[in-house]
C-alpha positions in Angstrom: -19.0 52.9 -9.7 -21.6 51.5 -11.7 -24.7 50.6 -10.6 -24.1 46.9 -11.4 -21.0 46.9 -9.3 -22.6 48.5 -6.4 -25.6 46.3 -6.1 -23.1 43.1 -6.3 -21.0 45.1 -3.3 -24.1 45.4 -1.4 -25.4 41.7 -1.9 -21.9 40.6 -1.2 -22.2 42.5 2.4 -25.4 41.2 3.0 -24.3 37.7 2.5 -21.1 38.2 4.7 -23.4 40.0 7.5 -26.2 36.6 7.1 -23.1 34.5 7.4 -21.6 36.3 10.6 -25.2 36.4 12.2 -25.6 32.5 11.5 -21.9 31.8 13.2 -22.4 33.9 16.2 -26.2 32.1 16.5 -24.8 28.7 16.2 -21.6 29.8 18.6 -24.0 31.3 21.4 -26.1 27.9 21.4 -23.4 25.9 21.6 -22.2 27.7 24.7 -25.9 27.3 25.9 -25.7 23.1 25.2 -22.4 23.0 26.8 -23.3 24.4 30.1 -26.3 22.1 30.0 -23.6 19.4 29.7 -25.1 18.5 26.4 -21.4 18.4 24.7 -22.1 16.3 21.4 -24.9 18.6 20.3 -22.4 21.9 21.1 -19.7 20.4 19.1 -21.8 19.7 15.9 -23.6 23.5 16.5 -19.5 24.8 16.3 -18.6 22.2 13.3 -21.4 24.1 11.5 -20.0 27.5 12.5 -16.4 26.6 11.2 -17.7 25.1 7.8 -19.6 28.7 7.6 -16.6 30.6 8.6 -13.6 28.7 9.2 -11.7 32.0 9.8 -13.0 33.2 12.7 -11.2 32.2 15.8 -13.5 32.2 18.5 -15.1 29.0 17.3 -11.9 27.0 18.0 -11.5 28.6 21.4 -15.0 27.0 21.8 -14.5 23.9 20.5 -11.0 23.5 22.5 -13.4 24.3 25.8 -16.0 21.6 24.5 -13.2 19.0 23.7 -11.7 19.4 27.2 -15.2 18.7 29.0 -15.2 15.7 26.4 -12.0 14.6 27.7 -10.7 14.7 24.2 -7.3 16.5 24.9 -5.7 16.3 21.9 -8.1 17.2 19.8 -8.4 20.0 22.7 -4.8 20.7 21.9 -5.2 21.0 18.2 -8.0 23.8 18.5 -5.9 26.0 20.7 -3.2 25.7 18.1 -5.0 26.8 15.1 -5.8 30.1 17.2 -2.2 30.7 18.0 -0.6 29.9 14.5 -3.2 33.0 13.4 -2.6 35.0 16.7 0.2 34.0 18.6 -0.7 36.4 21.4 -4.1 34.5 22.2 -3.8 34.5 25.9 -6.8 32.2 26.3 -5.5 29.9 23.7 -2.3 29.9 24.9 -2.9 29.4 28.8 -4.6 26.4 27.9 -2.4 24.8 25.3 0.1 24.9 27.8 -1.6 22.9 30.8 -2.5 20.2 28.0 1.4 20.0 28.1 2.1 20.3 31.7 -0.9 19.0 33.2 -2.4 15.3 33.3 -1.6 13.2 30.9 0.9 14.1 28.4 -0.6 14.4 24.5 -0.8 10.9 22.7 -0.8 12.9 19.5 0.4 15.5 17.9 0.2 17.2 14.3 3.6 18.2 13.1 2.5 21.9 12.8 1.3 22.2 16.5 5.0 20.9 18.0 6.0 24.5 17.1 3.8 26.0 19.3 4.7 23.6 22.2 6.1 25.2 25.5 7.6 21.7 25.8 11.3 21.6 24.1 11.4 18.9 21.4 14.1 17.5 19.3 12.7 16.1 15.8 14.2 13.8 13.8 14.2 11.6 10.9 14.3 7.6 10.5 15.3 6.6 6.9 13.6 3.3 6.0 13.9 1.0 2.9 10.7 0.1 1.7 10.0 -1.7 -2.0 13.5 -1.1 -3.2 12.8 2.8 -2.4 13.6 4.9 0.7 10.9 6.4 2.4 11.2 8.7 5.8 9.2 8.2 9.0 9.2 11.4 11.9 10.4 10.7 15.6 10.3 13.5 17.9 11.1 13.2 21.7 11.2 15.6 24.3 14.2 17.0 25.7 12.8 19.2 28.8 12.4 18.8 32.3 9.2 16.8 32.8 7.7 15.6 35.5 5.8 12.1 35.9 2.3 12.8 34.2 0.9 10.7 36.9 2.3 13.4 39.7 0.0 15.7 41.1 0.9 19.1 41.1 3.2 19.5 44.6 2.8 15.9 45.2 5.3 12.9 45.8 7.0 11.2 43.1 5.5 8.1 42.0 6.4 4.7 43.1 6.6 1.6 41.2 8.0 -1.9 42.0 10.9 -3.3 41.0 10.7 -6.5 39.0 14.5 -7.7 39.3 13.6 -7.6 43.2 10.6 -10.0 43.1 8.2 -7.1 44.5 10.6 -6.8 47.8 11.6 -3.2 46.5 10.6 -0.4 45.0 11.9 2.7 42.9 10.9 6.3 43.1 10.3 8.7 39.7 9.7 12.0 39.0 10.8 12.8 35.5 9.9 11.4 32.2 10.9 11.5 28.4 7.9 11.5 25.7 8.9 9.6 22.2 6.3 10.1 19.5 6.6 8.5 15.9 5.0 9.5 12.3 4.9 6.9 9.6 5.7 7.8 6.3 3.1 10.0 4.3 1.5 10.1 8.1 -0.3 13.4 9.3 0.4 13.5 12.8 2.9 12.1 15.5 1.6 9.4 17.8 3.2 8.5 21.4 4.9 5.4 21.5 7.4 5.8 24.6 7.2 7.2 28.2 10.7 7.0 29.8 10.6 7.3 33.7 13.2 8.1 35.8 14.6 9.6 38.8 15.8 13.4 39.2 19.2 14.4 40.8 17.4 15.5 43.9 16.1 11.9 44.6 18.7 9.9 43.0 20.4 7.7 45.5 23.5 8.8 43.6 22.7 12.4 42.7 23.0 11.2 39.5 21.5 13.5 36.6 20.1 11.5 33.8 18.7 14.2 32.2 21.1 13.6 29.2 20.8 10.2 29.0 17.0 9.3 29.0 16.1 10.9 25.6 19.0 9.6 24.1 17.2 5.8 25.0 13.9 7.2 23.8 15.5 8.4 20.8 16.8 4.6 20.2 13.5 3.5 21.3 11.8 5.5 18.4 14.2 3.9 15.6 13.3 0.6 17.1 9.7 0.9 16.8 10.0 2.4 13.3 12.3 -0.3 12.3 10.3 -3.3 13.9 7.1 -1.9 12.6 7.9 -1.4 8.8 10.5 -4.2 8.0 8.6 -7.0 10.1 5.0 -5.1 11.0 5.9 -6.1 14.4 4.4 -3.4 17.3 4.2 -3.8 20.9 0.9 -5.5 22.1 -0.4 -2.5 24.2 -2.9 0.3 23.8 -1.2 3.2 24.0 2.4 3.9 24.8 5.0 1.4 26.2 6.1 2.4 30.0 9.5 2.4 30.3 11.7 2.8 33.6 15.5 4.1 34.0 16.1 2.8 37.6 18.9 2.9 40.0 17.8 -0.5 41.3 19.0 -4.1 40.6 22.0 -5.2 38.7 23.4 -3.8 35.4 20.8 -5.2 32.5 17.8 -4.9 31.4 14.3 -6.8 31.2 10.8 -7.0 29.7 8.1 -7.5 32.8 4.3 -7.4 31.8 4.6 -5.4 28.7 6.8 -2.5 30.0 10.8 -2.1 29.6 13.3 -1.5 32.6 16.6 -0.6 32.4 18.5 -1.2 35.7 21.6 0.3 37.4 21.1 3.3 35.6 24.4 5.1 37.3 26.4 2.0 35.6 28.3 3.9 33.0 27.4 2.1 29.3 28.7 2.6 26.0 26.5 3.5 23.1 26.4 -0.1 21.8 25.6 -1.4 25.1 22.8 0.6 25.2 21.5 -0.1 21.7 22.1 -3.6 22.5 20.0 -3.6 25.8 17.3 -2.1 23.9 17.3 -4.3 21.1 17.1 -7.3 23.3 14.2 -5.8 25.4 12.2 -4.7 22.6 12.8 -8.4 20.5 11.5 -9.6 23.7 8.3 -7.4 23.4 7.4 -7.6 19.7 9.0 -10.7 18.5 7.6 -14.3 19.0 8.9 -15.8 22.1 10.8 -18.5 20.3 11.5 -21.6 22.2 11.3 -25.4 22.5 8.7 -26.7 24.9 10.1 -25.5 28.6 12.2 -22.6 27.0 15.9 -22.8 26.3 18.6 -23.8 29.2 20.8 -20.8 28.2 21.5 -18.0 27.8 17.7 -17.5 28.6 14.3 -19.0 28.0 13.6 -17.3 24.7 15.5 -16.5 21.4 13.6 -12.9 20.8 16.0 -11.0 22.7 18.8 -12.1 21.0 17.0 -11.6 17.8 16.2 -8.4 18.5 19.4 -7.2 19.3 20.9 -8.6 16.0 18.2 -7.0 13.9 18.1 -3.6 15.5 21.9 -2.9 15.3 21.9 -4.3 11.9 19.3 -2.1 10.6 20.7 0.9 12.3 24.1 -0.1 10.2 21.6 0.1 7.4 20.2 3.3 8.0 23.7 4.9 8.5 24.7 3.7 5.2 21.2 5.2 3.6 21.7 8.6 5.2 25.3 9.2 4.2 25.2 7.2 1.0 28.1 5.4 1.9 28.4 1.7 1.7 29.1 0.1 5.3 31.3 -0.1 7.0 33.1 2.6 5.2 34.0 6.0 7.5 31.1 8.1 6.9 28.2 5.4 7.1 30.2 4.6 10.6 30.5 8.4 11.9 27.0 8.9 11.3 26.1 6.1 14.3 28.5 8.0 16.0 27.1 11.0 16.1 23.1 9.5 16.3 23.2 10.3 20.2 25.0 13.5 20.0 27.5 12.4 23.0 30.8 12.2 20.9 31.2 8.8 21.6 32.0 5.6 19.3 29.1 3.7 18.2 31.0 0.4 17.7 28.2 -1.4 15.6 31.0 -3.0 13.1 32.4 -4.6 16.3 29.0 -5.8 17.1 28.3 -7.1 13.7 31.9 -8.6 13.9 31.4 -10.5 16.9 28.0 -11.6 17.3 25.8 -11.4 13.6 28.3 -12.8 11.4 29.5 -15.5 14.0 25.8 -16.7 14.3 25.5 -17.1 10.3 29.1 -19.0 10.4 27.7 -21.5 13.2 24.5 -22.0 11.1 26.5 -22.7 8.2 28.9 -25.3 10.0 26.3 -27.3 11.3 24.2 -27.5 8.1 20.7 -26.5 7.3 19.0 -29.2 8.5 21.1 -29.9 11.9 19.4 -31.4 14.9 20.2 -28.0 16.8 16.8 -26.7 15.0 15.2 -28.7 18.0 17.7 -28.8 20.7 17.1 -26.8 23.6 21.2 -25.2 24.7 23.0 -22.2 23.6 24.1 -23.7 20.7 20.7 -24.4 19.4 19.3 -20.8 20.4 22.5 -19.7 18.1 21.8 -22.0 15.0 17.8 -20.6 15.0 19.0 -16.7 15.1 21.5 -18.0 12.4 19.0 -19.5 10.5 17.0 -16.1 10.5 20.0 -14.1 9.6 21.0 -16.0 6.9 17.5 -15.8 5.1 17.4 -12.0 5.9 21.0 -12.0 4.1 19.9 -14.2 1.1 16.3 -12.8 0.7 16.1 -9.4 2.6 13.8 -8.4 5.1 10.8 -9.4 2.8 12.2 -13.0 3.1 12.6 -12.5 6.8 9.1 -11.1 7.6 7.3 -14.1 5.0 9.0 -16.5 7.6 8.0 -14.9 10.5 4.3 -14.5 9.1 4.3 -17.9 8.1 5.4 -20.0 11.0 2.4 -21.7 12.7 3.9 -21.8 16.3 6.4 -20.8 18.2 8.8 -23.5 18.4 12.0 -23.2 15.9 11.5 -26.2 13.4 8.1 -24.4 12.4 10.2 -21.5 11.6 12.3 -23.9 9.1 9.1 -25.4 8.0 7.5 -21.7 7.2 10.7 -20.9 5.4 10.2 -24.3 3.3 6.8 -23.4 2.3 7.8 -19.9 1.1 10.4 -21.0 -1.1 7.7 -23.5 -2.3 5.4 -20.4 -3.4 8.5 -18.9 -5.0 9.1 -21.8 -7.2 5.4 -21.8 -8.1 6.0 -18.0 -8.8 8.7 -19.2 -11.2 11.9 -17.7 -9.6 14.3 -17.7 -6.7 16.7 -15.0 -6.3 19.4 -15.5 -3.5 21.6 -12.7 -2.5 25.5 -13.0 -3.2 25.9 -11.5 0.4 24.6 -14.6 1.9 27.8 -16.9 1.1 29.6 -19.4 3.0 32.7 -17.2 4.3 34.5 -20.4 5.5 34.4 -22.8 2.8 34.5 -20.1 -0.1 37.9 -19.7 -1.8 38.3 -15.7 -2.0 41.5 -13.9 -3.1 40.1 -10.8 -1.2 37.6 -11.4 1.9 34.8 -8.9 1.2 33.6 -6.3 3.7 30.7 -7.3 6.8 27.3 -5.5 5.4 24.6 -4.7 7.5 22.8 -7.5 6.7 25.3 -9.6 4.7 28.7 -9.9 2.7 29.2 -6.6 0.7 30.7 -6.1 -2.9 31.4 -9.8 -3.6 33.8 -10.2 -6.1 35.4 -13.2 -7.6 39.0 -13.2 -8.9 40.5 -16.0 -10.9 40.3 -19.2 -9.5 38.5 -17.9 -6.7 34.8 -19.3 -5.5 31.7 -18.9 -3.4 29.7 -21.2 -1.8 25.9 -20.7 -1.0 23.3 -23.0 0.5 19.8 -22.9 -1.0 16.7 -24.6 -0.3 15.2 -25.8 -4.0 11.7 -27.7 -4.3 11.2 -30.0 -6.8 11.3 -29.2 -10.2 13.5 -28.6 -13.5 15.7 -25.3 -12.9 18.1 -23.2 -14.9 20.7 -21.1 -12.8 21.7 -17.7 -14.2 23.9 -14.9 -12.0 23.4 -11.2 -12.0 25.6 -9.9 -13.5 25.8 -12.0 -16.3 29.5 -12.3 -17.1 31.8 -14.4 -18.8 34.2 -17.2 -17.5 32.2 -18.5 -14.7 31.4 -21.8 -13.7 28.8 -23.9 -11.3 29.6 -26.6 -9.1 26.2 -28.2 -7.8 26.3 -30.6 -4.7 29.7 -31.2 -5.4 29.5 -32.0 -9.0 31.0 -29.8 -11.7 32.3 -27.5 -12.8 29.7 -26.8 -15.4 30.3 -23.4 -17.5 27.6 -20.7 -17.0 26.9 -19.2 -20.4 26.6 -15.5 -20.3 23.4 -15.4 -22.1 21.6 -18.7 -21.1 23.0 -19.8 -17.5 23.1 -23.3 -16.7 20.9 -26.2 -16.4 20.1 -28.0 -13.5 17.9 -30.4 -14.9 15.4 -32.1 -12.6 16.3 -31.1 -9.3 14.6 -33.1 -6.1 13.4 -30.9 -3.2 15.9 -29.9 -0.4 18.9 -28.2 0.5 21.6 -27.9 -2.0 25.4 -26.6 -2.1 26.2 -24.2 -5.1 29.5 -23.0 -5.5 29.9 -20.2 -8.4 33.8 -20.3 -9.5 35.5 -17.7 -11.9 38.0 -18.4 -14.2 38.6 -14.9 -16.1 38.5 -11.8 -15.0 37.6 -10.0 -11.5 33.6 -10.8 -11.8 31.5 -8.7 -9.4 28.5 -11.0 -7.9 25.7 -9.5 -6.6 22.5 -12.7 -6.6 22.0 -16.3 -8.1 18.8 -16.4 -9.7 17.3 -19.9 -10.2 14.4 -20.3 -12.5 12.1 -23.3 -13.6 12.8 -23.9 -16.6 9.9 -24.1 -19.0 8.3 -27.0 -20.1 9.0 -28.3 -23.8 
């Protein structure tokens, strides 16, 4: 070996030896500081050591110990995981990591890679979301294992809670829990969102085993979290996870009480769609505005947020099934994707729910008229009218339009949401254009040879055959407007507020002239070949 090379090797060896000495000294100082209770200083020394020699595993063992003393359980878990990824047989790290899962509060945060080391069995899945005309993927993970309630002491009795449905006259005991986590698209860690607690078979009044149903409920709640957070920006008003209870007490049903969710009569069989409906309903009460007139609605309950929540949740489940399979809802592959969602082999009848609950609400809104007095009423028809209006907004303007309307409402009464929608339309008019999706048509007054399919959020594959017509409601701000269709096809005509028909030119559309602000009726007719209809485009005509 040349002399120069020998000198380089000796220099590198000396540098390594000096680095090792520094790391050893910093670690020694950290131990002393930790024993003296000076934990922040101890952490600082260890972080310096890690910067010098990140591959030295003892640093992470000491960091885990310091983090545990500081009560930073998730950071400790990650430190021990760093060791086990490199040396799976490291006994100290394995024992401490296991204790962090099984003793005391369950971890609130988990790195995806660290889940591989968990002694607790997790189910990991993805939630496909639509965002800005693209699909993104959020992560969900939930426990599918026998886990004690985190508040139970080792060898101690089950946890006892009051049953809200019994007015404080009854208590329930619980000793098992399922834990559910989400990770946002492009996120780096899972965050605990739900703790679902329930009785084991041993203490169940009916000796029922809920170990199969509990993870399925957690799974559905995690999807609800992803949908409402992504599409509406709505998350639970709590610090940390939502406490959720599956109880044998009470009548069949569920409720939201004190920012916790309760599902009663757990032993009563429920279909998959009924579980989803109840979860969407209670989650709606938890995260959506408590929409009601002063004093609340008289029927079917005080606030509209529950029914609104279940409508949206099941619509969005169907929409995700469509995205996951690439098959338009309600085609068989998309429906089967929901059938398999909970892994129980049952039928998840989202199509039936949409047909009997969602579309009738939109039809009722259309039938009453966009400016009906129902908007300010207190009966069930008024609640359903507001829900129908909001569902129509989503069908016409997408989830973005729904979110903008909710965000713009200045109070919880239904008329304030109607006013907010009108404000949004004025903003779009100021920007120069309003686009209305073809799936928002009034099916009862339209004349269609072939009725379109009920899509997740509006009528799908709207097509006009010769002599067909599709009718729409539109709130149009004051201005000089021009109307086009997408796609632009020959042979289409417009009847506007009952006047017409006027030919819609394939190139230039049709001029509406000066329009008075308010609700207007748009009827698109066809005189030639079958014409697909995707949207109606309203544009402010340029000033001459």
